[in-house]
N, C-alpha and C positions, 0 to 999 in steps of 0.2 A: 656554560650551559645556555643554550639559546632557546627562545620560545618558538613553538611550532605553530602558534595560532595567529595567523595573519590573514585577514579577509582578502578575498572571498574563500580562501582554502582553510576552512576551520575543521572540516571532517576528513578531508583527503588532502593533507598538506603535501606540497611538492618536495618531499624529502625522500631520497632513495633509501630503500631497504627499511622503511619505517615499521614493517611487519616484524622485524627482529627486535627482541626485547632490549638488547644492549643499545641499539640505535634509538629506540623509543625513550629509554631512560636518559640517554645522553642529551636529548632534546627537551627534557623536563617532564618526561612521562612518570606518572604516579605521584607527582608532586601535588597535584590538585586533590588527590585523596588525602594527603597529609594536611593540606589546607582545610579540607572539609572536617577532618577529625578535630581540628582546633576550634571549630564552630559548634554551636548547639545544633542538634538535628533540625529543629524548627527554623533556625536561621538559614540552613541550607535550603530548605523548602521555600522559604520566603525569598531567597536570592533567585531561585529558579522561577518563582512566580513573577518577581520584579523584572526578570529578563524578557518576559513575554513569549518564551518558547512554547510552541504548539506542536502537537504530535505530528510526526512525519509519516504515519502509516495510512493516512487517508481521511480520517475523521477530523483532524486538526484541533483536538480538544486541548485546552491549556494544561501543560505538563505539571507545573507546580500546584495548580488547583487539584489535579488528579491525585497527586501525592498527598495532599492535605486531607483527603477523604479517609486515609488509613487510620484506624483507631490507635490511640496512644496506649502506652503501658507495656508491661512484660507479657508477651504471648507469642505464639508461633505465627509468623507472618511470612508471606512468600512474594517474590518478584518473578513474574514470567516475562520473558523477553521474546517478542514476536519477530522471528526471522523466517516465517513461512511466506516467503515472497513469491506468491503464486498469481498475482494480478498480471494478465497479459500486458506486455510493454513495460513492466517494472523489473529492473535488474540492477538496482542501486545498492541494496544491502550486501550483495556478494562482493562489491568493491571494498566495502569496509572489512568484511571477513578476510579478504585477500591482502589488502594494502595497509590497513590500520586497525588490526584486531585488538591491540592493547588499549587503544582509546575507548573502544566499546567496553572492554573489561573494566577499565577504570570508571567509566560512566555507570556501569552496573553496581560497582562497589559503592560509589557515592550515593546512588539512589537507595541502595540497601541500607546504608547508614542513616540517611535522612528519614526513612520510613520505619526503621527498626526491623527490617527483613534480614534474616540470616541465611536464607537459602534462595538461590536464583536458578531458574530453568531457562536455558536458551534453546528455543524451539526453532529448528531449521528445517526447511522443506526437504523432503526425502530425495529429490532429484539433485540436490546440491552436494554430490559426493565429494568433489574436489574441495569445496569450501568448508565442508564439515571437517575434513582432515586438517585443513589449515587452521581452523579455529581450535581444534583439539590440540594441535601443536602449540599454538600461542597460549592456550589455557594451561597446558602442562608446564610451559616455561614460567608462567606467572606463579603457579604453585611452587615450582622449584626455587624461585627467587624469594618466596615468602610474601608475595603481594596478594595472594588469595589463600583462604583456608585458615587453619589454626595458627600457622606461622605468622599471620598478619599481626598478631598481638605483640610479637617481638619486633617485627620489622617496623611497625608504626607506633610502637609503645602505647597500645590501646587495649581496652577490654573488648572491643568489637571485632568480630570475625565473620566471614561469610564464605559459604561454599557455592560454587557455580557448577551446574551440570548441563551438558549438551544433550539435547533430545532430538533424535532424527525422526522427522515426520514420515508419512507413508504416501505422500503425493496427492493429498486432498486439498482443493482450494478453500473449502469451508473452514479448514483449521486456521486460516488467517483471521477469522472472527474470534474475538477474544474469549468468549465463553465456550465456543467449540474447541478452541485450543486447550482450555482447561480440561474439558471432557476427554480430549485425546491424551493429555498428559496423565490423567487418572486411569487410563487404560480402557475407557469406554468408547462407544461410537461417538464420533465428533458431531453431536447435535448441539446447536446453540441453545442457550438457556433463556427462559423468560426473566426479565428484570423489572422490578426488584425481586429478590435481593441482588444488589450489585456486588461485583467481585470484592470490593473493599469491605463489604459486610460478610459475605460468605463466598469464598472463592475455592481455591485448590483444597481438596479434602476438608471442606467446610471451614477453612481458615481465611482470614483477611488476605487478599491478594491484589496486587496492582500489575497490570499488563501494559508494557511500553514497547514501542517499535525500536528496532535496532538503531536506525538513524537518529531517532529522538535521543536515546541515551548517549550516543556518540557526541552529541552537542554539549552535554553537561560539563565535561572537563574544560571545554573552551569558555563556557559561561563563567566558571569560577576563576579561570586564568585572566580573562579580560575584565571581569566585573559585570554585574547585571546591567548597570547603567550604560556601559560602553556597548555591550552586546545588543541592547535594545535599540541602538542607533543604526544598526546594520539592517539593510533591507527595507521592506515596506512597513509603514505603521499598521499595527493590527495583525501583522503576520511577519514577524521579524526573523532575522538570521539569514542563513544560507540554505539552499536546497540542492540535493543531488538530482539533477534533471537527467533522466534517461531518454535520449532522443533516438528514435528508430524510424523505420519506414524508408521513404524515397529521398534520403538525404545523402550527401557525399561522404560525411564522416559521422556515422552513427556511433554513439557511445554515451558515457556518463560524464556530465560536466557539472562542477559545483559553481553556483552563481548565487548572488543575492536574490531574495524574494523581491518581486516587483520588476525583475528584469523583463524587457520587452520580448514577447514571443518571437517576433520577427528577428530580433538580434540572435536569439538562440538558434534559429533555423539558418540564418544567412551569414552571420559573422564567421570569419575564418577561425577564430579561437574556439568556436563551438562547432556546429554541424556543417558549416561551410557551404550551405545552399542546397538546392534540389538537384538531384541527379539529372543530367542532360539539360539543365537549366530550364526545366519545364515549369508550368504554372502549378500552384498549389490548389488542389480541389477541396481538401478537407484536412483538418488537424484535430486529433484527440489530445486534449491538454494534460490529462492526468491519469493515464491508464485506461484500459478498454471499457471500464464501467462508467466513465464520465461522458456527459453529453458532448457531441462533436461540434466543432466550429466550421463553418464554410470558409473556403479560401479567401473570399471577399470580406470576411469579418475579422481577420487576424491583425490588421494594422492597428497599432496603438494598444493592443491587449497586453496587460501587465500580468506576469505570472506570480500572483499571490491570491490567496483564497478570497479576500474581501473584494478585490476587483473582479475576479472571475464569477463570483456570485451575482454581481450586478448584470452580467450578460448571460446568465442562465446555465453556468457550468461550474466546475470545481477543480481545485488543484490536485485532489486525490493523492496519488503516490508520486506525482511529478513525472510520469511516463508519457512523453510527447510522441505521438505517432503522426508522421507527415505523409499525406497521400497526394500523389501528383494527378495531373489532369486526365491520365489514362485509367485511373482506378475505377473498378467496377464496384460502385457503392452497394448495390444489392448483394453482391457476393461477400463483401466485407461484413455487412449486417448479418447475413446468414452465418458466417464463420463465428462471429461473436456470440450470436444466439445459441449456436451449437455448443460452444464452450460452457455457457452458463446452464444450459439444459443438462449437460453431462455432469457438471459439478454441483448441481443442486443436491442437498442432502436428503430431500424428500420429506422432511418433517412437516412443512406447512403446505396445505393444499394449493393455495394460489401460486406458489412457486413451483411445486412439484408438477402440477398439471399445466399451469400457464406457460412455463418455459418450454414444455414440449409442444404445446399448441403454437407458440410463436415460431419455433423452429420448423414445424410442419408447414405453416402458412408461408414462411419465407422460402422454403424449398419449392413450394408451388409457384411462388412469384418468380423465383430464379429460373425455373424451368419453363416459364411462359404459360402456365396452366391455371393462372389465377384471374380473378376479376377485380374491378375497382372496389366492389363490396368487401373483398378480402383485405384491402388496405385499411378500411375503416374498422373492420373486425380486429385486425392486428393492433391498431391503436387502442381499441377498447380493452383487449386482453392485457396489453402492457399497463394500461392505466389501472386495471383491477388487481394487478400484481403489486404495483407500487404502493408502499405504505401499509400493506396488509400481511406482513410476514414477521416472524420473531426477530430475524436478523436482517441485515442490509443486502443479502445476496439477491433478494427479490428486486430491490431497487436497482442493484447493479445490472441485473438482466434487463429490466424495463427501460432504464434511462437511455442507453445507446439505441435501442430499437425505436423509441419515440423520437429521439433527436434526429437520427438518420432519416426516418420516414417523413418527419415534418419539414426538415431543411432541404431534402432532396426528393421531394414528392414527385417531381417531374420524371426522375429516373425510374422510380417505382411504377408510375403510371405507364411509362413506355414499355414495361415488361408484361402488362396485363392485357386481357382481351375482353370483348363485350359480354361474352357468355361462356359457360363451361358445361360440357356434357359429362354425366357421371352415372354409374350404376349404384342404386341404393345399397348400403352395406348389409342390409338384413336379408339379401337374396342368397339362397343356398349356393355355396361355391360351385357345386357340380353343374348347376344350370345357369350360372351367371352369364355365360355367353349367349343364352337365349333370352335373358331378361330385358325388359323394356328400359331404354335409356331415358334419363331425364335431363332437361336443359335448364341450367340456371341462367336467367336473364336479368340484367340490371333493372 
């Protein structure tokens, strides 16, 4: 039996057919669950704490600390697994569903044992039809082999058992927010919830619940196999381990690449083992480092940038989901900003006024800028609207909509100014439609 956990391929080992349960077991699969069951639940939590693992879903919260918030004792507790991978430029979790589903299942089981949760719900975005089928097949195989469900008691010689259910989403970005995901699972409209109470206090159906990202849980078997101390030496201090970087845009080899945290952004873009450089060997104009909601970097800012949360925070952006978007010198920055704003306007759940109204205002202003019908005053108004959305909503979708608009406009102001004009002529909106062609036109002058 050989170990599959060799850095930097901890989540997607280079082992053919690892999605098949026999291959996974032959390489040590489900042995870490056996190891966990020989430990006290609190010891498992402390091992994950000591490893330094942080969430891979965007927020980067310490995983072991999150687990420790769950109350102790005999009670109904749930684990919700966030596979609602809807962030534009993020396509990493589906690689786990397709190529290493059993490591995810094993991670879910270990997490459930550590926190005392006996039921897990794996929430997968509705558009992932293929990957839902693949996960259902893997889960069915795990049940048949006695690794999941009531048969676990015989397989692992334990009193602990856990059931896992796959829930198909309906295509809403907001369901990636943990409390909206819970509302969706309960059959309600996916509105984020005010916190406190936090999910560990009052979650699914009023019971203690922890929500973890797919990639986060896939790291857990590797931590137990390597040991927390060894795992903590991988990658950048403060944000350890490996990350599945999804690289897209104007690169020669777009795809998902597993590499250590702290890897240079330029290495991920230009090295042949990763994206292999920019198409047509053009210059880089801009790079989004962590999915569409993260503040953009200019092409002249990327040298020396390390891809870990602590470093990226020092330059005003974040690792997010690790979705890297590379834009070459020919990119229309205004059009990119409009496209992103349109997405967040469309996906806003409408619960909070700043997000519901502000996202629409931002899209309308960007449409006017893109069509050449805006003034410089519109640029300042756009920044003001984005700033008034940020930090004023129940969930982070408002921030996700505001950050890219503010960053693109601030860092590429010259391109926006080149699209506006000194003044704009318009007809007041309160003129009766039938006589609007006769109405006096007003000119907006700077």
